[in-house]
C-alpha positions as a LaTeX table, in Angstrom:
\begin{tabular}{lrrr}
\hline
Residue & $x$ (\AA) & $y$ (\AA) & $z$ (\AA) \\
\hline
Met1 & 21.99 & $-51.62$ & 29.86 \\
Ile2 & 20.62 & $-53.31$ & 32.99 \\
Asp3 & 23.88 & $-52.50$ & 34.75 \\
Asp4 & 23.52 & $-48.81$ & 33.83 \\
Tyr5 & 19.99 & $-48.69$ & 35.25 \\
Ala6 & 21.18 & $-50.43$ & 38.41 \\
Trp7 & 23.77 & $-47.71$ & 39.01 \\
Ile8 & 21.11 & $-45.04$ & 38.45 \\
Val9 & 18.75 & $-46.48$ & 41.08 \\
Leu10 & 21.65 & $-46.79$ & 43.50 \\
Val11 & 22.45 & $-43.08$ & 43.09 \\
Leu12 & 18.78 & $-42.19$ & 43.48 \\
Ala13 & 18.62 & $-44.20$ & 46.71 \\
Val14 & 21.78 & $-42.62$ & 48.13 \\
Phe15 & 20.19 & $-39.15$ & 48.16 \\
Pro16 & 17.31 & $-39.84$ & 50.63 \\
Ala17 & 19.52 & $-42.16$ & 52.65 \\
Val18 & 22.13 & $-39.44$ & 53.22 \\
Val19 & 19.62 & $-36.59$ & 53.65 \\
Gly20 & 17.53 & $-38.73$ & 56.00 \\
Ala21 & 20.51 & $-39.80$ & 58.10 \\
Ile22 & 21.49 & $-36.15$ & 58.58 \\
Asn23 & 17.94 & $-34.98$ & 59.26 \\
Leu24 & 17.32 & $-37.70$ & 61.84 \\
Arg25 & 20.17 & $-36.15$ & 63.80 \\
Leu26 & 19.02 & $-32.58$ & 63.19 \\
Val27 & 15.30 & $-32.82$ & 63.94 \\
Arg28 & 14.77 & $-32.37$ & 67.66 \\
Asp29 & 12.14 & $-32.12$ & 70.32 \\
Pro30 & 11.13 & $-28.54$ & 71.16 \\
Asp31 & 13.07 & $-27.08$ & 74.08 \\
Gly32 & 12.91 & $-23.96$ & 76.19 \\
Arg33 & 10.87 & $-22.62$ & 79.08 \\
Val34 & 7.92 & $-20.29$ & 78.75 \\
Pro35 & 8.74 & $-16.83$ & 80.15 \\
Glu36 & 6.31 & $-14.77$ & 82.17 \\
Gly37 & 3.76 & $-12.87$ & 80.14 \\
Val38 & 3.31 & $-15.49$ & 77.45 \\
Leu39 & $-0.26$ & $-16.46$ & 76.63 \\
Val40 & $-0.82$ & $-19.20$ & 74.06 \\
Ser41 & $-4.06$ & $-18.94$ & 72.13 \\
Ile42 & $-5.03$ & $-22.43$ & 70.98 \\
Leu43 & $-7.08$ & $-21.84$ & 67.85 \\
Ile44 & $-9.24$ & $-24.58$ & 66.35 \\
Pro45 & $-11.14$ & $-24.19$ & 63.06 \\
Ala46 & $-14.01$ & $-26.68$ & 63.15 \\
Arg47 & $-16.48$ & $-27.70$ & 60.45 \\
Asn48 & $-18.62$ & $-30.73$ & 61.30 \\
Glu49 & $-16.22$ & $-32.01$ & 63.96 \\
Ala50 & $-18.71$ & $-33.34$ & 66.52 \\
Ala51 & $-16.83$ & $-36.65$ & 66.63 \\
Asn52 & $-13.54$ & $-34.92$ & 67.46 \\
Ile53 & $-14.06$ & $-31.62$ & 69.19 \\
Ala54 & $-14.75$ & $-32.74$ & 72.77 \\
Asp55 & $-11.59$ & $-34.84$ & 73.01 \\
Cys56 & $-9.61$ & $-32.10$ & 71.29 \\
Leu57 & $-10.82$ & $-29.53$ & 73.84 \\
Glu58 & $-10.10$ & $-31.80$ & 76.81 \\
His59 & $-6.48$ & $-32.09$ & 75.72 \\
Ala60 & $-6.16$ & $-28.41$ & 74.86 \\
Leu61 & $-7.42$ & $-27.42$ & 78.30 \\
Gly62 & $-5.07$ & $-29.88$ & 80.00 \\
Gln63 & $-1.98$ & $-27.82$ & 79.22 \\
Leu64 & 0.60 & $-27.43$ & 81.99 \\
Glu65 & 3.11 & $-24.59$ & 82.54 \\
Ala66 & 1.78 & $-22.38$ & 79.75 \\
Lys67 & $-1.21$ & $-20.07$ & 80.20 \\
Val68 & $-3.72$ & $-20.79$ & 77.46 \\
Glu69 & $-7.02$ & $-19.69$ & 76.02 \\
Val70 & $-8.90$ & $-21.92$ & 73.60 \\
Ile71 & $-11.00$ & $-20.50$ & 70.78 \\
Val72 & $-13.05$ & $-22.63$ & 68.42 \\
Met73 & $-14.51$ & $-21.26$ & 65.23 \\
Asp74 & $-17.63$ & $-23.08$ & 64.15 \\
Asp75 & $-17.47$ & $-22.87$ & 60.39 \\
Gly76 & $-21.04$ & $-23.65$ & 59.39 \\
Ser77 & $-21.28$ & $-27.03$ & 61.11 \\
Thr78 & $-24.50$ & $-29.00$ & 60.84 \\
Asp79 & $-23.65$ & $-31.83$ & 63.25 \\
Gly80 & $-23.79$ & $-30.26$ & 66.73 \\
Thr81 & $-20.15$ & $-29.13$ & 66.93 \\
Ala82 & $-21.14$ & $-25.72$ & 68.28 \\
Asp83 & $-23.34$ & $-27.18$ & 71.04 \\
Ile84 & $-20.44$ & $-29.28$ & 72.33 \\
Val85 & $-18.16$ & $-26.24$ & 72.45 \\
Arg86 & $-20.81$ & $-24.20$ & 74.26 \\
Arg87 & $-20.97$ & $-26.84$ & 77.00 \\
Phe88 & $-17.21$ & $-26.54$ & 77.50 \\
Ala89 & $-17.38$ & $-22.74$ & 77.50 \\
Ala90 & $-20.10$ & $-22.80$ & 80.16 \\
Arg91 & $-17.83$ & $-24.55$ & 82.62 \\
Asp92 & $-14.41$ & $-23.15$ & 81.68 \\
Asp93 & $-13.95$ & $-19.46$ & 80.93 \\
Arg94 & $-10.78$ & $-20.19$ & 78.96 \\
Val95 & $-12.97$ & $-21.53$ & 76.13 \\
Arg96 & $-14.69$ & $-19.31$ & 73.61 \\
Leu97 & $-16.85$ & $-20.15$ & 70.60 \\
Val98 & $-17.00$ & $-17.83$ & 67.62 \\
Asp99 & $-19.07$ & $-18.29$ & 64.49 \\
Ala100 & $-17.46$ & $-17.92$ & 61.08 \\
Pro101 & $-18.84$ & $-15.12$ & 58.92 \\
Ala102 & $-19.94$ & $-16.00$ & 55.40 \\
Leu103 & $-17.02$ & $-17.22$ & 53.30 \\
Pro104 & $-15.83$ & $-14.35$ & 51.08 \\
Glu105 & $-14.97$ & $-14.98$ & 47.46 \\
Gly106 & $-11.35$ & $-15.97$ & 46.93 \\
Trp107 & $-10.87$ & $-17.58$ & 50.34 \\
Ser108 & $-10.59$ & $-21.25$ & 51.22 \\
Gly109 & $-12.63$ & $-22.22$ & 54.26 \\
Lys110 & $-9.80$ & $-23.09$ & 56.62 \\
Met111 & $-7.75$ & $-19.97$ & 55.78 \\
His112 & $-10.79$ & $-17.78$ & 56.44 \\
Ala113 & $-11.52$ & $-19.49$ & 59.74 \\
Cys114 & $-7.89$ & $-19.22$ & 60.84 \\
Ala115 & $-7.72$ & $-15.53$ & 59.96 \\
Arg116 & $-10.85$ & $-14.78$ & 61.98 \\
Leu117 & $-9.58$ & $-16.88$ & 64.88 \\
Ala118 & $-6.37$ & $-14.85$ & 64.96 \\
Glu119 & $-8.41$ & $-11.65$ & 65.15 \\
Ala120 & $-10.32$ & $-13.01$ & 68.16 \\
Ala121 & $-7.19$ & $-14.22$ & 69.97 \\
Arg122 & $-5.55$ & $-12.35$ & 72.85 \\
Gly123 & $-2.38$ & $-14.42$ & 73.04 \\
Thr124 & 1.23 & $-13.51$ & 72.44 \\
His125 & 1.51 & $-16.79$ & 70.50 \\
Leu126 & $-1.06$ & $-18.36$ & 68.22 \\
Leu127 & $-1.21$ & $-22.16$ & 68.17 \\
Phe128 & $-3.39$ & $-23.39$ & 65.30 \\
Ile129 & $-4.38$ & $-27.04$ & 65.51 \\
Asp130 & $-6.82$ & $-29.23$ & 63.63 \\
Ala131 & $-9.74$ & $-30.71$ & 65.53 \\
Asp132 & $-8.28$ & $-34.20$ & 65.18 \\
Val133 & $-5.08$ & $-33.22$ & 67.04 \\
Arg134 & $-4.64$ & $-34.23$ & 70.68 \\
Leu135 & $-2.10$ & $-32.07$ & 72.51 \\
Asp136 & $-0.06$ & $-33.63$ & 75.28 \\
Pro137 & 0.02 & $-31.58$ & 78.52 \\
Ala138 & 3.43 & $-30.05$ & 77.74 \\
Ala139 & 2.74 & $-29.19$ & 74.10 \\
Ala140 & 1.86 & $-25.49$ & 74.31 \\
Ala141 & 4.67 & $-24.76$ & 76.75 \\
Ala142 & 7.20 & $-26.71$ & 74.69 \\
Leu143 & 6.31 & $-24.99$ & 71.42 \\
Ala144 & 6.11 & $-21.48$ & 72.87 \\
Gly145 & 9.28 & $-21.97$ & 74.91 \\
His146 & 11.12 & $-23.17$ & 71.83 \\
Ala147 & 9.90 & $-20.19$ & 69.82 \\
Val148 & 11.04 & $-17.69$ & 72.46 \\
Lys149 & 14.40 & $-19.35$ & 73.14 \\
His150 & 15.37 & $-19.60$ & 69.47 \\
Arg151 & 13.69 & $-16.37$ & 68.28 \\
Leu152 & 11.37 & $-18.13$ & 65.87 \\
Ala153 & 8.34 & $-16.68$ & 64.11 \\
Leu154 & 6.91 & $-20.15$ & 63.55 \\
Val155 & 7.39 & $-23.53$ & 65.19 \\
Ser156 & 5.59 & $-26.47$ & 63.63 \\
Gly157 & 5.70 & $-30.22$ & 63.98 \\
Val158 & 4.06 & $-33.36$ & 62.64 \\
Pro159 & 2.11 & $-35.00$ & 65.46 \\
Arg160 & 2.49 & $-38.72$ & 66.11 \\
Gln161 & 0.19 & $-40.21$ & 63.50 \\
Arg162 & $-2.33$ & $-42.77$ & 64.73 \\
Ile163 & $-2.59$ & $-45.28$ & 61.89 \\
Leu164 & $-5.12$ & $-48.04$ & 62.43 \\
Thr165 & $-6.06$ & $-49.30$ & 58.96 \\
Trp166 & $-4.15$ & $-50.42$ & 55.88 \\
Gly167 & $-5.61$ & $-47.49$ & 53.95 \\
Glu168 & $-3.97$ & $-45.04$ & 56.34 \\
Gly169 & $-0.80$ & $-47.11$ & 56.31 \\
Leu170 & $-0.59$ & $-46.70$ & 52.53 \\
Thr171 & $-0.79$ & $-42.91$ & 52.65 \\
Val172 & $-0.02$ & $-41.16$ & 55.94 \\
Pro173 & 3.61 & $-42.33$ & 56.47 \\
Met174 & 4.68 & $-40.53$ & 53.30 \\
Ile175 & 4.48 & $-37.21$ & 55.20 \\
Asn176 & 7.47 & $-38.00$ & 57.38 \\
Leu177 & 9.32 & $-39.86$ & 54.63 \\
Leu178 & 9.25 & $-36.80$ & 52.36 \\
Leu179 & 10.00 & $-34.34$ & 55.15 \\
Ile180 & 12.93 & $-36.25$ & 56.63 \\
Gly181 & 14.21 & $-38.09$ & 53.58 \\
Tyr182 & 13.96 & $-35.38$ & 50.92 \\
Leu183 & 14.09 & $-31.93$ & 52.55 \\
Pro184 & 17.71 & $-30.87$ & 53.15 \\
Gly185 & 17.99 & $-29.59$ & 56.69 \\
Gly186 & 14.62 & $-31.05$ & 57.68 \\
Gly187 & 13.03 & $-27.61$ & 58.03 \\
Arg188 & 15.46 & $-26.39$ & 60.71 \\
Ala189 & 15.84 & $-22.63$ & 61.06 \\
Phe190 & 19.42 & $-22.50$ & 59.80 \\
Thr191 & 18.12 & $-23.44$ & 56.33 \\
Arg192 & 16.94 & $-19.91$ & 55.72 \\
His193 & 15.98 & $-20.31$ & 52.07 \\
Pro194 & 12.19 & $-20.24$ & 51.51 \\
Gly195 & 12.46 & $-23.29$ & 49.26 \\
Leu196 & 13.71 & $-25.31$ & 52.23 \\
Ala197 & 10.89 & $-24.21$ & 54.51 \\
Ala198 & 8.30 & $-26.65$ & 55.80 \\
Gly199 & 5.40 & $-26.68$ & 58.19 \\
Cys200 & 2.59 & $-29.01$ & 59.15 \\
Gly201 & $-0.86$ & $-27.44$ & 59.07 \\
Gln202 & $-2.03$ & $-29.80$ & 61.81 \\
Met203 & 0.02 & $-27.93$ & 64.43 \\
Met204 & 1.56 & $-24.49$ & 63.85 \\
Leu205 & 2.58 & $-21.97$ & 66.53 \\
Phe206 & 3.20 & $-18.38$ & 65.43 \\
Glu207 & 4.73 & $-15.48$ & 67.30 \\
Arg208 & 1.90 & $-13.00$ & 67.02 \\
Ser209 & 3.77 & $-9.93$ & 65.78 \\
Ala210 & 5.49 & $-11.90$ & 63.00 \\
Tyr211 & 2.19 & $-13.47$ & 61.97 \\
Gln212 & 0.56 & $-10.05$ & 61.72 \\
Ala213 & 3.55 & $-8.52$ & 59.93 \\
Val214 & 3.23 & $-10.89$ & 56.97 \\
Gly215 & $-0.56$ & $-10.60$ & 56.82 \\
Gly216 & $-1.37$ & $-13.92$ & 58.49 \\
His217 & $-3.68$ & $-16.35$ & 56.77 \\
Gly218 & $-5.15$ & $-13.49$ & 54.78 \\
Ala219 & $-1.92$ & $-13.33$ & 52.79 \\
Val220 & $-2.43$ & $-16.92$ & 51.60 \\
Arg221 & $-6.22$ & $-16.83$ & 51.53 \\
Ser222 & $-6.80$ & $-19.08$ & 48.54 \\
Thr223 & $-4.42$ & $-21.85$ & 49.57 \\
Leu224 & $-5.32$ & $-25.30$ & 50.83 \\
His225 & $-1.76$ & $-25.81$ & 52.10 \\
Asp226 & $-0.93$ & $-23.18$ & 54.73 \\
Gly227 & 1.77 & $-25.41$ & 56.19 \\
Leu228 & 3.81 & $-24.74$ & 53.07 \\
Lys229 & 2.64 & $-21.35$ & 51.82 \\
Leu230 & 2.63 & $-19.41$ & 55.09 \\
Thr231 & 5.95 & $-20.87$ & 56.18 \\
Arg232 & 7.59 & $-19.82$ & 52.93 \\
Leu233 & 6.05 & $-16.36$ & 53.14 \\
Leu234 & 7.53 & $-15.86$ & 56.61 \\
Arg235 & 10.98 & $-16.77$ & 55.33 \\
Val236 & 10.66 & $-14.56$ & 52.26 \\
Gln237 & 10.06 & $-11.62$ & 54.60 \\
Gly238 & 13.06 & $-12.43$ & 56.79 \\
His239 & 11.51 & $-14.42$ & 59.64 \\
Arg240 & 12.88 & $-17.64$ & 61.10 \\
Thr241 & 10.81 & $-20.83$ & 61.00 \\
Glu242 & 11.50 & $-24.32$ & 62.23 \\
Ile243 & 10.13 & $-27.85$ & 62.19 \\
Val244 & 10.49 & $-29.76$ & 65.45 \\
Leu245 & 9.74 & $-33.36$ & 66.29 \\
Gly246 & 6.04 & $-33.37$ & 67.06 \\
Ala247 & 5.63 & $-37.04$ & 67.93 \\
Asn248 & 6.29 & $-36.51$ & 71.64 \\
Ile249 & 3.92 & $-33.58$ & 72.17 \\
Ala250 & 0.82 & $-34.36$ & 70.10 \\
Arg251 & $-1.12$ & $-37.14$ & 68.40 \\
Cys252 & $-3.42$ & $-37.11$ & 65.41 \\
Arg253 & $-5.51$ & $-39.50$ & 63.39 \\
Met254 & $-5.87$ & $-37.76$ & 60.07 \\
Tyr255 & $-8.28$ & $-40.00$ & 58.16 \\
Pro256 & $-10.33$ & $-43.10$ & 58.97 \\
Asp257 & $-9.75$ & $-45.08$ & 55.75 \\
Phe258 & $-8.16$ & $-45.18$ & 52.32 \\
Val259 & $-10.86$ & $-43.22$ & 50.51 \\
Glu260 & $-10.68$ & $-40.29$ & 52.91 \\
Ser261 & $-6.88$ & $-40.44$ & 52.88 \\
Trp262 & $-6.83$ & $-40.28$ & 49.08 \\
Arg263 & $-9.22$ & $-37.32$ & 49.02 \\
Gly264 & $-7.39$ & $-35.56$ & 51.82 \\
Phe265 & $-3.95$ & $-35.78$ & 50.26 \\
Met266 & $-5.20$ & $-34.94$ & 46.79 \\
Lys267 & $-6.82$ & $-31.69$ & 47.85 \\
Asn268 & $-3.48$ & $-29.94$ & 48.40 \\
Ala269 & $-1.27$ & $-31.98$ & 46.07 \\
Arg270 & $-1.35$ & $-29.22$ & 43.45 \\
Glu271 & 0.51 & $-26.89$ & 45.80 \\
Gly272 & 3.13 & $-29.49$ & 46.58 \\
Met273 & 4.48 & $-32.03$ & 44.08 \\
Ala274 & 1.76 & $-32.06$ & 41.42 \\
Thr275 & 3.15 & $-29.57$ & 38.91 \\
Pro276 & 3.90 & $-30.21$ & 35.22 \\
Ile277 & 7.62 & $-29.60$ & 35.77 \\
Gly278 & 8.06 & $-30.86$ & 39.31 \\
Leu279 & 6.07 & $-34.09$ & 39.23 \\
Pro280 & 8.12 & $-35.85$ & 36.54 \\
Val281 & 11.24 & $-35.08$ & 38.60 \\
Trp282 & 9.60 & $-36.36$ & 41.77 \\
Thr283 & 8.46 & $-39.47$ & 39.93 \\
Val284 & 12.00 & $-40.29$ & 38.86 \\
Met285 & 13.35 & $-39.63$ & 42.35 \\
Leu286 & 10.73 & $-41.63$ & 44.25 \\
Ala287 & 10.09 & $-44.44$ & 41.80 \\
Gly288 & 13.78 & $-44.68$ & 40.98 \\
Ala289 & 14.85 & $-45.15$ & 44.57 \\
His290 & 11.90 & $-47.05$ & 46.05 \\
Leu291 & 10.27 & $-49.00$ & 43.18 \\
Trp292 & 12.58 & $-49.54$ & 40.20 \\
Pro293 & 15.18 & $-51.54$ & 42.21 \\
Phe294 & 12.67 & $-54.38$ & 42.57 \\
Phe295 & 12.70 & $-54.83$ & 38.79 \\
Leu296 & 16.49 & $-54.86$ & 38.61 \\
Leu297 & 17.15 & $-57.62$ & 41.14 \\
Pro298 & 19.37 & $-59.58$ & 41.56 \\
Ala299 & 21.80 & $-56.80$ & 40.56 \\
Trp300 & 23.79 & $-55.94$ & 43.66 \\
Gln301 & 23.25 & $-52.21$ & 43.15 \\
Ala302 & 19.48 & $-52.73$ & 43.27 \\
Ala303 & 19.80 & $-54.83$ & 46.42 \\
Val304 & 21.89 & $-52.12$ & 48.12 \\
Ala305 & 19.42 & $-49.44$ & 47.02 \\
Leu306 & 16.52 & $-51.35$ & 48.56 \\
Ala307 & 18.48 & $-51.96$ & 51.74 \\
Met308 & 19.14 & $-48.22$ & 52.09 \\
Val309 & 15.58 & $-47.07$ & 51.49 \\
Phe310 & 14.09 & $-49.68$ & 53.82 \\
Ala311 & 16.66 & $-48.82$ & 56.49 \\
Leu312 & 15.66 & $-45.17$ & 56.12 \\
Arg313 & 11.98 & $-46.00$ & 56.34 \\
Met314 & 12.55 & $-48.12$ & 59.46 \\
Ala315 & 14.55 & $-45.35$ & 61.14 \\
Ile316 & 11.92 & $-42.71$ & 60.34 \\
Thr317 & 9.13 & $-45.00$ & 61.53 \\
Lys318 & 10.88 & $-45.59$ & 64.86 \\
Arg319 & 11.70 & $-41.90$ & 65.38 \\
Thr320 & 8.20 & $-40.66$ & 64.60 \\
Gly321 & 6.35 & $-43.39$ & 66.49 \\
Glu322 & 4.43 & $-44.75$ & 63.51 \\
Pro323 & 3.36 & $-48.43$ & 63.54 \\
Ser324 & 6.11 & $-50.79$ & 62.42 \\
Trp325 & 3.72 & $-52.85$ & 60.29 \\
Thr326 & 3.46 & $-49.94$ & 57.86 \\
Ile327 & 7.06 & $-50.59$ & 56.77 \\
Leu328 & 5.88 & $-53.68$ & 54.90 \\
Leu329 & 3.56 & $-51.47$ & 52.83 \\
His330 & 6.33 & $-49.04$ & 51.90 \\
Pro331 & 6.71 & $-49.76$ & 48.15 \\
Ile332 & 2.95 & $-49.67$ & 47.64 \\
Ala333 & 2.76 & $-46.44$ & 49.66 \\
Val334 & 5.23 & $-44.79$ & 47.31 \\
Ala335 & 3.22 & $-45.97$ & 44.30 \\
Val336 & $-0.01$ & $-44.67$ & 45.87 \\
Ala337 & 1.59 & $-41.30$ & 46.64 \\
Leu338 & 2.62 & $-40.90$ & 43.01 \\
Ala339 & $-0.84$ & $-41.99$ & 41.83 \\
Ile340 & $-2.43$ & $-39.31$ & 44.04 \\
Gln341 & $-0.11$ & $-36.64$ & 42.65 \\
Trp342 & $-0.65$ & $-37.59$ & 39.00 \\
Thr343 & $-4.41$ & $-37.75$ & 39.54 \\
Ala344 & $-4.36$ & $-34.30$ & 41.12 \\
Leu345 & $-2.34$ & $-32.87$ & 38.24 \\
Ala346 & $-4.66$ & $-34.43$ & 35.65 \\
Arg347 & $-7.71$ & $-33.05$ & 37.42 \\
Phe348 & $-6.15$ & $-29.60$ & 37.53 \\
Leu349 & $-5.32$ & $-29.67$ & 33.81 \\
Met350 & $-8.94$ & $-30.64$ & 33.12 \\
Gly351 & $-10.20$ & $-27.73$ & 35.22 \\
Arg352 & $-11.72$ & $-29.95$ & 37.90 \\
Lys353 & $-12.25$ & $-28.53$ & 41.39 \\
Glu354 & $-11.20$ & $-30.23$ & 44.60 \\
Gly355 & $-13.75$ & $-30.59$ & 47.39 \\
Trp356 & $-13.34$ & $-30.73$ & 51.15 \\
Lys357 & $-15.85$ & $-30.45$ & 53.98 \\
Gly358 & $-18.65$ & $-29.80$ & 51.51 \\
Arg359 & $-16.86$ & $-27.01$ & 49.63 \\
Ala360 & $-15.29$ & $-27.05$ & 46.19 \\
Tyr361 & $-12.19$ & $-25.06$ & 45.26 \\
Ala362 & $-10.31$ & $-24.49$ & 42.04 \\
Ala363 & $-6.77$ & $-25.65$ & 42.75 \\
Pro364 & $-4.49$ & $-22.62$ & 43.33 \\
Glu365 & $-1.38$ & $-22.12$ & 41.27 \\
Ala366 & 1.54 & $-24.10$ & 42.62 \\
Pro367 & 4.45 & $-22.21$ & 44.17 \\
\hline
\end{tabular}
């Protein structure tokens, strides 16, 4: 019986190892030059981001090669965010501040802010970033150039994640592990099926006409996970989308500690893995490959399975620029990720709402 289980975990480990090895070759830096006439609107929804917004604006305004405008939507901040943006706007006419109207029923806060930002933008391309993202000087040009060269409606990438505490190390690295290790094709445009689409809500550049054609953020107004929902919608309607390597063009520190990381990942878990049908499958796949082998040692199949998944994690960590010390936390990170997903599903089944930035939302139906 133990031998049978050992073969099962080996098979479960082969899948991410093979998919990850292929994706590490497929996922690329954005390439292409920005043609004349392109204007990139850098759009930043901000709610109580006084600690982040000044540094975010400095990096957004430091773009080279691409012409940019920067628009910040103050979404009911109470911490002085708007005053900081006004100071930037007073000295640089590329910066504009707009105030969010009252949140209509049926909208999540970020989707509403993004939709209104798109209406205010003048650009040919719309680059939505979170206030905790720091763009490198070539970021806007690289993303827009890539979109034009490869005829893409959406180019997205996961910024290099700044991970400073063990709490972040137990949660944040799972983003790249799941994207590279478990998504066939790694979100490249040739994988045209909507189910193989992916995007990162931290940094998403849209070609304006395609964004408007599908209804923009208004078409996914209730979601908390636009990186997934809007990307799939674009593909459903025949547009091309692609994930690129974001580590060399942007940086981000998502959360300051474990508690915030837990809350942050749980808020959109329902629209990802946390479904009654999907989560048991994900549990078998993740626990089977990354956790169960520890309990089957010294079986050689379990040892090989662990060697493969740790080799994958090391390769992803190196490619994405995450701290190497997080590799040691890998098995616990997988367990934490599953705990977040099961907690989110339980809360949904009990009718509990998820809160973020002082707002509470009933979890939308999963795709």
